[in-house]
C-alpha positions, 0 to 999 in steps of 0.5 A: 052740912057734909064737907066737900072734901071728905076727910077735912073737917070745916074747922080745920080749914082756913078757907070758908067753904063757900069760897071753897066752893066757888072757886071750883065753879064752872062759871067765871063770874062766881071763880072771880068772886072767890079770887076776890074773897081769898085777896081780902082774906089774906091781906087781913092775915098780912096786917095782923102779921099772922103768916101761919094762917096764910101757910096753912091756906096755902097748904090746904090749896095744894094739898086738898086742890091742885094735887087732886085728881080731879080736874076742877079742883086742880084748876080751883087751887091753882086759881087760889094759890094766885090769888093768895100772892095778889092778897100777900103783895110784897110780902110774897116773896117768903112764900114763893117756895110754897106757892110756885112749885105746884104751879109748875108741876101743873104745866106738865098736866095732860089736859090742856085746861090745866096748863092754861090755868097754870100759866094764868097762875103764874102770870099773877104770881110773876106779875107781883113779886117781879124779879122774885121770880127769877130764882125759879127761872130756868123751870119756868123756861123749860115748862114754857118751851114744852107748852110752845109745842102744844097746839091749842089757841088758848094754851098758847095765848096764856104762854105768850103773855106769860113769856112776854112778862118773863121776858121784860123780867130778865132783861130788867134785872141784874139778878138773871144768870146767863151762866146757869141759863145757857146749858138749859138753851144749849139743850133745848136747841136740840128741839125739832119742833118749829113752835119750840124753835121760835120760842127759843130764838125769840129768847136768843134775840131778846137777850141780844138786844139787851145793852151790855148783854154777854150771850155773845161769849156764850155763842158757841154753846147754842151756835151749832143748833141756831144754825141747824134751825135755817132748814127748819121746815117753818118758814118763819123759822128759817128767816127768824134764825138767818135774822138773828144769825146775821145780827151776831155776825155784825157783832162779831165784826164789831168786836173785831174792830174793838179787840175784844176775843172771839173763838174763830177757830171753833167757830169755823169747825162748826161752819165748815160742816155746815157749808156742806149742808143740803140746804141752800141757806145754810150753805150760804150763811156758813161760807159767808161767815167763813168769808167774813172770818178770812177778812177779819182775821185771816192769820188767826185761822192758821190752824183751820185753813184746811177746814176752811179749804175743805168748805169752800171747794165743793161751793165752788160749784154750788149755786150763783150766790155761794159760788161767788162767795166761795170763790172770793173766799178762795182768793182771800185765803190763797193771798195770805202767805206764811212761813211753814216753820211757823205751823202752817200745815201745807200737807193738810191744805194739799190733801184737801186739793187733791181730794177734792180732784175727784169731785163730780163738779168740773169748777171745784176740781179746777180750783182744786188743781189751781191750789195744789199749783199755787201751794207747789208755786209759793212753798215748793221747797216744803212740798216736795222735801216734806216727809208728809207727801209722797210725791210720786204717788201725788204726780199719779193722781194728779196725772190720772186727772190730766188724762182724763181731761185731755180728750175734752173739748170744752174750755174748761177742760183746757183749762185743767189741762193747762193746770195740771201740766203747770203742777206737773212741771213744778214737780218735775223741776227735779231730776228725780221726779223728771224722768216719771213725768215723761215716762207717764207721759210717752206710756199714756200716748202710746196707749191713746194714740187719739190723745196723742194726735188730739193733745200732743202738741199742746202738751208738748209745747206748754212743758216746754214753755214751762221746763227747759225745752232741750231738757224735754227734748232730751228726755224724750229721746232717752225714753223713746231710744228703747221704742219699738213700735214705729207707729209710736216712733213717729211721734215727732212726725205728728208733732212736726210743727212743734219740732220745727218751732223749738229747734230753729233757733238751737245752737246746739247740734247734739241735741238735733242729733239726739232727737233725731236719733231717737224718733225716726228710727228708719233713718236713726244713723243719718245725723250721726254720719252712720250712713252705711247702718242707714243705707242697710236699715232703709234697704230692709224696708223692701222686704216689709209691706208698704201699706198706705199708713207707712207711705204717708209717714214717709212723706211727711219725714221726707218733708220734714228733711226738706225744711231749712233746719236740715239743710246741713244734713242735706249737704252732707248726703251730697258730699262725695266724700260719704260713699254710703251716702248716696245709698241711703239718699237713693 
């Protein structure tokens, strides 16, 4: 009879030819019969302590069958190796280095039927040796993760059974090494295939469920990858990832209660990036984590406040759920007070807030401006005197934002105006910045007349509340003194209501004189009792064209002079001791 394996003598094999033939048969009943014969043969060798013959049998199955290009021989060899293991039972451990590698090699075969046979074979092997298979765990995990992406129903069934068995073994033994496993897990977390991701989440969840599992200590190794799964195309993957992430957050909160160390800073760095993700679930989850971290350990996050603020501000304008969490987080963070000497980087926070002033979203701009106002209020000395901030440039940036918002009638823009003025006033408390504010303000009033008419009174009134009214008027007087634009010089007429309200209770007549002198050019000498010059100025108006606009402004001026505030001036004008007062009067 000719050998079924050319070049291999029948006398050289420890396996009967009929067994070999049955192993490669297409009928399952014949293959099962061959398996039982191999098991019985191996058991006899074990009883005889003849491990040499067992080794020969294993070598034959590998070299003549599993290494063969013929698919039937390859599958028969895998079946034979699992049968050998079943026959070895408790003696199998000493032969695993021979048996397992060729089975693992078959996992990567392009034919899914070979992969199926490999899974079945390894399942039988692992079931016999149990924790003895742990030394091959990483190779098995890697092979299973790759096979989980193959769209073959039979193969996936075999993968599932082997995966369940490996999870049971890994969670029952102390031989499982997290240190060796985590680097492989971190690498596989980069895979985008939804089936592979489900496989990975399954392992993370199982290991996390083990009592006293140290997996939380390794969270940062796969934290980013797990968050990426929140935006997966598969709803099932998204749900599983979200569930796993939620459990980890609860564990971190429990760890904080027990004062166990958690690297919040590195996680915040990752979360800040995820809060800017295009996926809504990812943003909500990230901002929720940040919110919990601020509540748990606000002080520990001091070096990462800028990262947190950079994540919060854009989310202020997000959909409702995200916006509510972001607003709460912003309030929590803002309520924490620190000594700048302890390393609190105010400049970094201001830079983030200033950046968000150019946001396309109104709510974000308002929150950013609110943060700037708060920081200037709490740490004004450090901000104004600090080398990290060019205050004049900062003032210009804020003022540009104010100017854009001033003409808009909406309530939100009105809030922007008030906040911007609050920031301006905080900076302008210093003399070197006070003049810059009002010079810029007057320039914008002069260029944009509608701005003056619509919001001029509001701006001046608010600045009077935030700053010293007398100081405000004197500064405006100084700036307007050199104005040659008569229309613009009537600014105080446009703000006559503000003028009367602010000056009724003023005790210092010098303030009246200074204010009146610089604003009303045509009668600038009256309060100074320079009636001769006033008379000349008024007479010179006869040479000018008296248009409707001029007459309207003149009427407003006359009505203003008739108010009780200027009673003293009218008495002087009627006094006989002033010759030119009559000329000015008439």
